[in-house]
N, C-alpha and C positions, 0 to 999 in steps of 0.2 A: 442720981442726978436727974433733975426735972427736965422734961422734954422742952425743946425750944419750938414755939409756935411760929408757923411759916405761912405766908400768903404768896400766891403766884399772880403776877400781872402779865397777861399775854398768853392766850390759850390756843396758839397755833400748833403746827405739827411737832415742833421741838418740845412742847410742854409734855407730850406723852412720855418721852424718855425721862424727863425729870420726875414726873409723877409716878412712873413705874418704880423708881428707886426711893424717892423721898417719902413715899407713903409706907415704906418698909424699914427704913433706917430707924433704929431704936431711940435715937436722941432727937428726932424731928417729929413734929405733928403738923401736917398740912391742914389748915382749918378754913382756907378760903381760896377761891379762884376768881379772877377778875379779867374782864376784857371789854373793849369798846362795844363789841357785839355780845350783848348779854346772853343771847341764845347759845353762843359758843361756850361761854363760861359755864352755863348750866349743863351743857352736854358733858363737859369735862368733870364737873362736880358729880354728876350722876354716874359717870363711868368709873370714877375712882372713890366714890363714897365720901366726897368732901362736903362738909355740912353747909358751907356758905358759897353761893354764887352771887357776884355783885359787880358793881362798877369799880373802876380803879380808885375813884374818890372815896367810895365807901370802904374799900379795903384799907386805904391809907388812914382812915379815921378809926379803924378798929384797934383799940388799945391793947388787945391781947397779942397781936402779931408783933414779933420781935425782928424777924428777917423777912424782907421782901425779895423774892426772886423775880428779876426783871427779864422777861422773855419777849419784849417788844421788838420791833424792827430797829436796826442800828441807829437810824436818824432820830429815834425817840428815846434812846438809851439815856442820854444826859438829862433830859427833862424829867423822866420818870425817877431816875436815881436821885436827883436833887429834891424832888417832891417827897420821896420816901425818907430821905435824911432829914428834911425839914419837919417831917411828921414824927421824928424820933426813932426811925427804924434802921437797923443794919441792912445793907443791900448787897445782894449777889446778882451780877448781871451777865447775860450771855455775851459772847464775843461779837464784834470787837468792843473793847471797853467803852469807847465813844468814837465819834467820827473825827473830831478835831482835838488837837492838843489842848486848846483853850478850855474846851468842855471837860476834858479829863482832869486838868488842874483844878477847875472849879469844884468838881466832885471831891477830890482829895482834900481841898481846903475846907469844904463844908463838913466833911466827915470829921476832920480834926477839930473844927470849931464845936461840933456837937458831941464829940467824944464817942463816935460810932465807928463801926468797922465797915469797910467796903471791899468787895472782892469781885473777880471776873473769871469767867471761862476763858480759855480752855483749862480743864482740870485733868486732861488725859495724862499729863506728866506725873500725876499721882498714881497711875495704874502700875500694875506689876511689871510691865515691859520696861518702861523708862526708869522705874525705881530700881530694877535689877541693874540697869546700865549705870545708874548713879552709884550704887554700891560698888560695882566693879571699878569705876573711876576713883572713888574715894579710897578704896583699899589698894590702889596702885597696880591693878592688873595690866594696865597699858602704860604704866609709867607716868611721866608728865605729859598732859595733853598739850600738843603743839599746834594742831590744826583741826578743822572740821569742814564737812560739806553737807549741804542740805538742798534737796531737789524736789519740787512739786511741779510737775509738768503734765499738761493735758491739752485737750482741744477745746476747752470752754464748755459753756452750759447750754448753748442754743440747740444742741442735738437731743437733749433729754429733759431739760427743766421746762415746766409749763409756763413759767413767767420769768424768763432769763434776763430781761432788760436791765434790772438793777446791777447785774454784775459788770456791765459796761458803762455805767454812769459814774460820775464823780463820787468817790467814796467806795466804789466797787473795785473790780480788777483782782488779779490773782494774789497780790500781796495782802490786801485788806481782807480778802475772803479766807485764804488759807495760811497766810503768814503768821497769825497768832499761834497756831498749833506748833509750827516749826520753831519760831523764835522763843516761845515759852519753854519748849523742850530744851533748846540750846542754853537758855539762861539758867534753867534748873540744873543742867549738867555742868556748865562751865562758868557760871556767874555772869555778872552784868557786862554790857557792851560799852565800849569806850568811844569808838569811832566807826563811821559807816561811809563807804564809797559806793555809789550806785550808777547804773546805766539802765535806761528804760526805752521802750518804743511802743507805738501803736502800729502793729504789723498790718492790720486790715481795718481801715477806717469805717467799714460797714460789715455787719454780720447779718445772715439770714437765718431766722428761726426755723428749725427742722422738726421740732417736737409738735405734737398735736395741740390743739386749741388755738395756737397762733402761727401755725405753719405758713411760711412764706413772708411773714412780716419782716421788714428791714429794721435793723438796730444801728443807730449812729454811735460809734464807739467814742467815748469821751475821756477814758482813762487808759494809761498804759496797760497792755496785755502781756508784755514780756518784761520782767523786772529782774535784774541780776546785779550782784555786787559783792563787796567784801565787808566782813564784820571783824573788827578788832576788839577783842575782849580785854577787860581790865587785868585778867590773869596772864595775858601775853599770848594766848592762843589766837589764831587767825582763821576765820571761817569764810567759805565761799557759798553763796546761796543763789538759787534761781527759782522764781515762781513764774509760771507761764500758762496762758490759755492758747498758745500758738504752736503747740507740739501735737501734730495730728497723726503721726505714724508710730506713736509709742516711743519708748526709750528703755535703756537698760541701766540707768543710773540708780543708786540707792536712795532711800528716803533720807537718812542721816548717817554719816559715819564720823567717828571721832578718832583722830590719829595721834598716838602717843609715842613716847620715846622707847617703849617696850612692845608696842603692838597696836592693833586696830580693832575698834569696836563698831559693829554694825547695829544701829539703833532701829527698833521697829517703827512702823508708820505712826507718827505722833498724833494722828487723828483716831487712833485706837488705843485700847488700854492694855492689850496683851503683848505677846511676842511676835516673831521669834527674836531672840538676842543671839548674835553670832560674834565670836571672838577669834582673832588670829594673832598670836604673839610672834615675836621676831624669830623664834626657832621652830614654830609650827609649820608643818608641810601643807596643812589645809585648814579651812575654817571648821570650827566646832560650835554646835548649838548648845547653849547652856540652859539648865533648868531655871525657871523664874523663882526668885527668892522672896517675892512679895505677892500679896493678894490683889484683888480688884482687877481682874483681867478680862471681864466681860464689858458690856456697854453700861458702865457705872456712872453715867451722867448724874450729877447730884452729890458726888462724894466731896466736892469742894464746899457745898452747903453744909454737909454733915461735919466736915472738919471745922468750918466756921462756927458752927454751933458749939462744938467742943471748946474752941478757942474762947468763945463768949463765957462759957461756964468755968473755964480753967485759967482765964486771964493770961493767954499766951498769943503769939502771932499766928494767924492762920496762914496756910501755905499759898493759896491763890490770892495773895494780898494785893491791895490796890496799887502800891508802889511798883510792883512788878508788872501789873497790867498796864500802868501808864508808861513804864519803861519800854515795854514791847510796842505800845502804840507810837511812842516817839521814834523808835527804830524803824517802824514801817514807813512813817513819814520821811525819815532820814534818807531812805533809798531814793524816793522821789525828789526830795529837795536837792540832794547831791547831784542827781542827773540834770535837773533843771539849771542849777547854778554852776555846774562844771567844777566842783571842788569837794574835798572831804567834808563830811558833816561830823562835828564833834558833839557827842551826846551831852545834853544838859542835865539829864536825870541819871540816877543810879538806883539800885535796889538791893535789898538783902536777899541772898540766895535762899530759897525756901528750905525748911528743914526736911531731911529725908523721912520717908514714911517708915513705920515699924515693919519689920520683916513678917511676911505671911500674915498681914494685918487683918484683923476683924474689926467690926465697928468700935468695940470698946477700946481697942488699942490706939485709936486716933487721939485720945486725950494726952498721949505722950508727946 
């Protein structure tokens, strides 16, 4: 199978993780790096042996490139994705898919019009940890899933991030920052979401940066920093979810747990690819850690691009597909809309649950 030629737009820090892997996957060939700062693009090209460093416009005009990896800042995601699709390229974008639902729908519609594929991170659900959980659920180890819980709680970014302001602006906050990991994992395990009920608050209207570079600067908080609510899945399962930047003393809650009629499954951190996976069935006296049944357990950023390339060559649906990315985006907005309007939010979108990964998968296995 011929390799799919790839170009990256956006050469910031996250580009290193993608380049570390995409330059080694056997079905991908990264041939260009682009950035508004051409010096930064050249640095990445030199570092990873990429033959072309150029402007975004030059990359989009390169007829050899089939997939554009969009690693720009979130508010630029829609613009870059639409330009890439208009140029006849498939697109894989970093999370979140877009900032607004309207932008997300415009991308899906443009991709359909052009007959192209669109995909979005996070791809961590394709890693060995969550795929092992998927296998256990599908094989009935916990019986029928009836409920789930998901918790992402911390004290915010002002204590460590050099430029934390964005996280407290509109489009930021804990749900839009980390929600994609948790919601994508839940959808991959339990299927699409049907209804959302949310409550939110801005606990502290002003934050003080404690990290170096901007220490002492005040941040006016524009978006909820504690978001909690209920997810009702089309399968019948009901989930509880909290994302928060307002928990300063730590907590002892799990990342994700799935509760079934025959037992409980402890799902690993959805911001990682590995384990541990813990299971406790109804007659077990204690939790047991299970061996992972699937590969890709390290920092395998880029496996979603690799899977997309196999999908292009084998005419099948890629796993991190755009319909799921949009569904997750709508669910994130749903928490906030429900809280603002004081009522349930009924989801307007749905999506196909992505196919399970091959067990102990290697690169060549993804064409299945």
